[in-house]
N, C-alpha and C positions, 0 to 999 in steps of 0.2 A: 504493500500500500504506499501511497505518497505520504511523506511525514507531515505535510502541512494541509492535508485534504480535510481534516476535522471529522473523518469517518472512522468509527471504531466499532468493533464487535468483541463483547466480553460476556463471560458467564457470570451472571450476577448471583445466582444461587444454583444448586444442583438441578439440572434440566431446564433452566431458564436462562435464555440469552437476551442480550440488549444490543440492538444496532442503533448507535447514536450518531447524529450529525450535529457537530459542535463548532460552528463558525459564527460566533455571536455578533461580530462586527457587521455581518451582512444578513442577520436574522436566519442563519443556516442555509442561505441560498446555495445551490449546488454549482460549483465550478466544474470544468471538464475533469479535473483530478478527482473531485468529490464524487461525480457521477461514476467514473470508472471504479473507484474504490467501494462505492455503494454496491455496484454489481458484483465485485469480488467478495464483499462481505456476505451477501446473500448466498453465493455459492459456498462460501466457508461454512455458513450456518447449516446448510444441508448435511455437511459431513460431521458436524458437531453432535454432541450428546444432548441435544435439546428436545423437549416436548412442547415448548412454547418459545416464541420470539417476540420480544417487545421492540417496536420501532419508535424512536422519539427524537426530539431535538434538544440541544443544550440551551440553557438560558431561558429567555422569555418568549421564544417562538418555536414552532414545530419546524416547518421548512418553508421558506418564502418563495419557493420555486427555483428557477435557474438564476445564476449570478449574472444578471444583465450587464453589469459593468464589464465583466470579462467577455461575455458572449457577444456584446456589441461589435467586437472585432471580427466576428464570424457571421457575416450577414448573407452568405450565399445559399441557394437552395441545397447544395451538397452539404453545407454545414448543418442546416436544418434536418436533413436526412440522417446525418451522422448522429445528432443528438437524439432524434426520435428513435433511431435504431438502438442506441446505447441503453436509453432509459426504458424503452418498451421491453427489451429483453430482460433488463434487471427486474421490472415490476411483474413480468410474466413469471419469472423464476421465483419471486417472492410469493406470488399468488400460488405457485404450484408446490411450495414446500410441503412435505408430508405431515407437518404438524401445524397447529393453529398460530396465527400471528396477530398481535394486538398493536394498534397505533395508540400510543399515549400522547394524545394531542394537547400539549401543554400551553399552546399559544396559537397565534395565527398560522393557518395552513393555506397559503395562497397559490393559485396557479399549479405549478408543478408539485407543491407541497400537498394540495388536495388530491393530486393524482397519487402520490405515495400513500396518503392516508386511506383512500378508497381501494387501493391494492391490497391492503391488509384485511384479514378476515373479520376483525372486530375493531371498534374504536371506543376508547375511553377518553372523554373530553373534559378538560377543566372548564369551569363556568365562564372564564374570559376568553376561551378559545373559539375559533371559528373555521369554517371551510369555505374558501373563497374561489369560486369558479370564474375567475376574472381574465380568462384567456382573451376574450374579445376586446378587452381594454388595450391589449397589445396587438390587436389585428391578426390573431392566430386562433386556430381551433385547439382542443386538446391534442397533444401529440404523443402521449405516453400510454394511451389506452383507456383514459378515464371516460371518454365519451361512451364507450360500450358498457363500462362498469356502472356509471351513473344511470344509464338507460335501464340496465337490469335491476338496479336497486329502487328506482323511484318512478319508472315508466316514462314513456315518450313525452307526454305533455309537460311534466315538470322538468325533465332533463332539458327540453328544448328551451323552455322559459328561462330557466336558471342560467344556461349557457348564453343565450342571447342578451340577457340583462346583466351579466356579470354579477350574479347574485353572490352575496356573502352571508353565509348561513351561520347564525349564532349557535352556540352549543345546544340551547333548548330547542331551537328549530330543528337542528339535526336529529335530536332525540325524538322529536314528534314524528319526523319523517322516517325514522328507522335507520338513519345513518350513524347514530351514536348508540352504543349499547348502555353506556352509563355517563352521567354527568356528575362531576365531583367538584368540590370547591377549588377556587383558584390556588394554584401551587401544589395540588394533590393528584395531578394526572398520572404520575409515575406510580404513586402509591395505590391508586385505584387499579391501574393496570396490572401491578404486581399482585395485588390481592386476587384478581381474576386468574392471573397466570398460575398462582399457587394452587388454586382449586383444580385447574386443568392438569398441572404436573403431578398432582397426587393420584391421578387415574392411571389405569394400566395403559401402557403405550399403545398397544395394538387397538384398544377400544377408541382411543383419541384419534389414531390415524384412520381407522375405518370409518368413523363418523364423518370426519372431514372429507374423506373420499366419496362417501355416499352423497353428501350435500353438493360437493363440487361437480359430481357427475350430473346432478339435476340442472345445473346451469350451463354445462359444457356439452352434454351429449343429448341425443334424441331421448324423449321420455321413455320409450320402450327399452332402450339400451340401458338407461339409468336405472329403471325398475329392475331389470335383469341383474345388474350389478349389485343392487341392494339385496336382492334375493340370494345371490351367490356368496356375499360376504358374511351373511348371518350364520350359516351352519358351523363353520370353523370356530367361531366365537362361542357358540352354543356348547361345543364339545371341549372348549378350552378348560384346563384345570381350575382356573380362577372362577369361571361360571359354575362349574360342577360343584366346587367347594361352597360357593355362596348359596347355591340352591339346597345343598345338604345341610348346611348350618341353619338355613331358614326352616327346613323340614324338622330338624332336631329341635329347634326352639319351639315350634308349634306343638310338637308331641310333648315336650317337657311342660309346656304351658297347660296342656290338657290334663296332664297327670297331676300337676299342682292344683288345678281347679277341682279335681275330684277330692 
């Protein structure tokens, strides 16, 4: 990784990773180096012993999008194609991780920052955070895949309105529209995301992975194919030692309860 990119991947706790963008002077806007390192961090996370990955920004912002001061020197169509290709691949890989991802949205997530937030499976937002779909302010469309993600999440009419009007969605608005899983007090986005991550990390890895696989199939595959996959993933878990033991313990508990009742 580039030493000054501000991107880091760390193991915060057993099975919980944190991918952080920390470039406070530009509100964590992504330079070319940061974009490359973000993609590398996602690939490294796949190989790590994680059951959950939290994505967040340092300081008072989540991610302010691309670093326009640097990117202003790259105005050509090929430059745009390069950036789109780089971040589209990174966010597709983030989306495809076999374990859940949580965006801890600690402050403004504007433009490309909203793209990163929507590429995560879940979002925990501080009360002062927002999701800004402000691409049209810069005379561009979403370029990293967010158009399709927003469409799937809120439907055509709202996605179209928000993108055309450069909507900045408050945390409460995001929660009402299903874009935020939880809203927490200002300064507590990371704590809220970590609490959710701990719940997930305590579950058996195979169950976590299969649940994500089932739900991702529902939005990426034809309905019949997704239903068939859900059907096929269930029996091995039914026969797994953890499930068999849980059922036996439940049955023993019921029998003991009946005996005591007598």
